[in-house]
C-alpha positions in Angstrom: 58.4 41.3 2.0 56.1 42.2 -0.9 57.5 45.7 -1.1 61.1 44.3 -1.2 60.1 42.0 -4.2 58.4 44.9 -6.0 61.5 47.0 -5.7 63.7 44.1 -6.9 61.4 43.5 -9.9 61.5 47.2 -10.7 65.3 47.3 -10.9 65.3 44.0 -12.9 63.3 45.8 -15.6 66.2 48.2 -16.1 68.8 45.4 -16.0 69.9 45.8 -12.4 69.8 43.4 -9.4 69.8 44.4 -5.7 71.8 41.9 -3.7 73.2 41.9 -0.2 77.0 42.5 0.1 77.7 38.9 1.0 80.5 36.5 0.2 77.8 34.0 -0.8 76.5 36.0 -3.8 79.0 38.8 -4.5 82.6 38.4 -5.8 84.0 41.6 -4.2 82.6 40.6 -0.9 84.2 37.2 -1.2 87.5 39.0 -2.0 87.2 41.2 1.1 86.5 38.1 3.2 89.7 36.5 1.9 91.8 39.7 2.4 90.6 39.9 6.0 90.9 36.2 6.8 94.5 36.0 5.6 95.4 39.4 7.0 96.7 40.7 3.7 98.7 43.9 4.1 100.3 44.0 0.6 98.6 43.6 -2.8 100.7 43.2 -5.9 98.5 44.2 -8.8 100.0 42.9 -12.1 98.3 44.1 -15.2 96.8 47.1 -13.4 95.5 48.9 -16.5 94.1 52.3 -15.2 93.8 51.1 -11.6 90.3 49.6 -11.5 91.2 46.7 -9.2 93.2 48.9 -6.8 90.4 51.5 -6.7 87.9 48.9 -5.8 90.1 47.6 -3.0 90.2 51.1 -1.5 86.7 52.3 -2.2 84.5 49.2 -1.9 86.5 46.7 0.1 87.8 48.9 2.9 91.5 48.0 2.1 92.9 50.8 4.2 95.4 53.3 2.6 96.8 53.9 6.1 98.1 50.4 6.8 97.8 48.4 3.6 100.0 48.7 0.6 99.2 48.3 -3.1 102.0 47.8 -5.7 100.7 48.1 -9.3 102.4 47.2 -12.6 101.1 48.5 -16.0 103.2 48.5 -19.2 101.0 50.6 -21.5 102.0 54.3 -21.4 98.4 55.6 -21.9 96.9 53.4 -19.2 99.8 54.0 -16.9 99.3 57.8 -17.1 95.8 57.4 -15.7 97.0 54.8 -13.2 99.6 57.2 -11.9 97.1 60.0 -11.6 94.8 57.8 -9.5 97.6 56.8 -7.2 99.1 60.2 -6.6 97.1 61.0 -3.5 97.5 57.5 -2.0 100.8 57.4 -0.2 100.6 53.6 0.2 100.0 52.9 -3.5 103.1 52.5 -5.7 102.9 52.2 -9.5 105.5 51.0 -12.0 105.4 51.4 -15.8 106.5 47.9 -16.8 105.1 44.4 -17.5 106.1 41.3 -15.5 107.0 38.0 -17.1 109.7 35.3 -17.2 112.5 37.5 -18.6 114.2 40.8 -18.0 114.1 42.5 -21.4 112.7 45.2 -23.6 110.0 44.0 -26.1 106.7 45.0 -27.8 103.2 44.6 -26.5 100.1 44.5 -28.7 97.7 47.4 -28.0 94.0 46.5 -28.0 91.3 48.8 -29.1 89.8 48.6 -25.6 93.2 48.9 -23.8 92.6 46.2 -21.2 92.7 43.3 -23.7 96.3 44.3 -24.7 98.7 41.4 -24.5 102.3 40.3 -25.2 100.6 37.3 -26.9 98.8 37.2 -30.3 95.0 37.4 -30.0 93.0 34.5 -31.5 90.0 34.9 -33.8 87.7 33.5 -31.0 88.5 36.6 -28.9 88.0 39.1 -31.8 84.7 37.4 -32.6 83.3 37.7 -29.1 84.6 41.3 -28.7 85.5 43.1 -32.0 86.5 46.3 -30.1 89.4 44.4 -28.6 91.2 43.9 -32.0 94.8 45.0 -31.9 95.4 48.5 -33.3 99.2 48.9 -32.8 102.3 48.0 -30.8 104.3 49.7 -28.1 107.8 49.1 -26.8 107.8 48.2 -23.2 110.0 46.9 -20.4 109.4 43.4 -18.9 110.8 42.3 -15.6 110.8 39.1 -13.6 109.1 39.5 -10.2 112.1 37.5 -8.7 114.5 40.3 -9.8 112.6 43.0 -7.9 110.6 41.3 -5.1 113.2 41.9 -2.5 112.9 45.7 -3.0 109.1 45.5 -2.7 108.3 43.2 0.1 109.8 41.5 3.1 109.2 38.2 4.9 106.8 39.8 7.4 104.3 40.9 4.7 101.1 38.9 4.0 101.0 39.2 0.2 98.1 38.9 -2.2 99.2 38.8 -5.9 96.6 39.5 -8.6 97.6 38.7 -12.2 95.5 39.9 -15.1 97.8 39.8 -18.1 95.6 38.5 -20.9 97.0 35.0 -21.3 100.5 35.8 -20.0 99.8 34.7 -16.4 101.9 31.5 -16.6 104.9 33.6 -17.8 104.5 35.9 -14.8 104.4 32.9 -12.5 107.5 31.4 -14.1 109.3 34.6 -13.4 108.2 34.6 -9.8 109.4 31.1 -8.8 111.3 32.3 -5.7 108.9 35.1 -4.9 105.9 32.7 -4.7 107.5 31.1 -1.6 106.5 34.4 0.2 103.1 34.8 -1.5 100.4 32.7 0.0 97.4 34.0 -2.0 97.2 34.5 -5.8 94.3 35.7 -8.0 94.5 34.7 -11.6 92.4 35.5 -14.7 92.0 32.2 -16.5 90.5 31.4 -19.9 88.1 28.4 -20.5 88.6 28.6 -24.2 91.7 29.7 -26.2 91.7 33.5 -26.6 95.4 34.2 -26.9 98.0 32.2 -28.7 100.1 30.1 -26.3 98.1 30.8 -23.1 97.5 28.0 -20.6 93.8 27.3 -20.1 91.8 26.9 -16.8 92.6 23.2 -16.2 96.3 23.7 -17.0 96.5 26.7 -14.7 94.8 24.8 -11.8 97.3 22.0 -12.3 100.2 24.4 -12.3 99.0 26.1 -9.1 98.5 22.7 -7.4 102.1 21.7 -8.3 103.2 24.9 -6.6 101.3 24.1 -3.5 98.2 26.2 -3.9 94.5 25.2 -3.6 91.6 26.9 -5.4 89.5 28.6 -2.8 87.3 30.9 -4.8 86.1 31.3 -8.4 84.0 34.0 -10.2 83.0 34.7 -13.7 85.0 37.4 -15.5 84.2 37.5 -19.2 81.1 36.2 -21.1 80.5 36.2 -24.8 77.8 38.8 -25.2 76.4 37.0 -28.3 76.2 33.4 -27.1 76.3 33.8 -23.3 79.2 31.4 -23.1 81.6 31.9 -20.1 85.0 32.6 -21.6 87.1 33.7 -18.6 87.0 33.4 -14.8 88.9 34.8 -11.9 90.3 32.2 -9.5 91.8 32.8 -6.1 94.4 30.3 -4.8 95.8 30.0 -1.4 98.6 28.0 0.0 96.9 25.9 2.8 
């Protein structure tokens, strides 16, 4: 026991923590438990960036490329290029160079300096203050689609679907464009802000109310983004399931 504590203390000095891969103390383990419990065979990854979430599914969570499908959407051309390269050797991982929202149209997205903070919404000063590197540096023309307009070509009624939405404040728009599709999606992961970071986004309480109105219950929640200066929790990831 003493040796275990000594090793843990040694790692803490370098800023690391050793923890058991358990749903009780580790968010990815909790995600794996939910994927297994609900027998998820299809993951829709909206706001994929360069494929970080999908890669973790495959490499750390044992989401099998032989029987489980991933469908990723990423609008930025630079991020999509890397996403496509990551998915090339995975025959059960499909990638699409578009955003999802509540309309079918061509528009412009704001490009953030750190890529993953890019959004269709304007960024608020509170976001820039907490992460100056996220400041917008340009715009790019992109295609936006409603999930309802393409869902029938992606999934069928036999699939157990897990939808992850990480669209920097645009999550409610994605849900609005997925009104019919949600009837076949029992589990949804959302990134939600506790304070306003993007102009027009719905905050945590509003998103929870919206999901409740759609018949979902919050079954898991984990920290996502913390202000490095103050330690304030700014964003969380919530997993909702239709019970």
